[in-house]
C-alpha positions, 0 to 999 in steps of 0.5 A: 055576125061574122065575129059571132061565126069566127068565135065558134070553136066548130068545124067549117061544116058546122059553121056553115050550118049555123049560118044557114040557120041564122039566115033562115031565122032572119028571113022569117023575121023579115017576112013577119015584119019584125025587122026590115032587112036580113043582115045574114045574106051578106055574111060569107062562110068559109069555103069547105072543100073535102078532098077525101071521101068517106066510102070504105075502100073495096078490098082486092078479094072483093074486087076480084069476086065482083069482076068474076060474078059479071057474065062477060059473054055478051055485050052488056056484061062487057060494058058492066065489067068496063064500068065496074073496073073503072069505078074500082081502079080509079075510085072516080065518082059514078057521075064522072064515069057516066060522063066518059066518052070515047074522046076521054080515052087517049094514048100518051105514047107510053101509057093510056089515060082517062080524063074525067070531068068532076064536080065544079068543072074540075078535070083530072086525068088518071093513067090506066094500069097496063097489067089489067 
């Protein structure tokens, strides 16, 4: 089965999809007593790690228009401006921003940083822009 997957001239994501289909197919054969064991579960697929997202970038004009549209005269508006500003200027995931706490904002002496906890327990630090 591994040789079959290695012989495919597809992207890693497509190979993972093919392996998933084969596992399901053999599971069905086992449940219908056609074969005794499923040979596919022991096969490992290549690890797929996407470092670049597919979401289009927001332009500076769009960001300014969005930030100006938020009413900052009350506490909710100030909170929303802070959240949207962090999302725009750091390009962090919404889940990572939602998980921010006060302890994740700290001073390095010459600049302030935000520490995000990403998927898979990964952590990344992003310095804040002083001109904003």
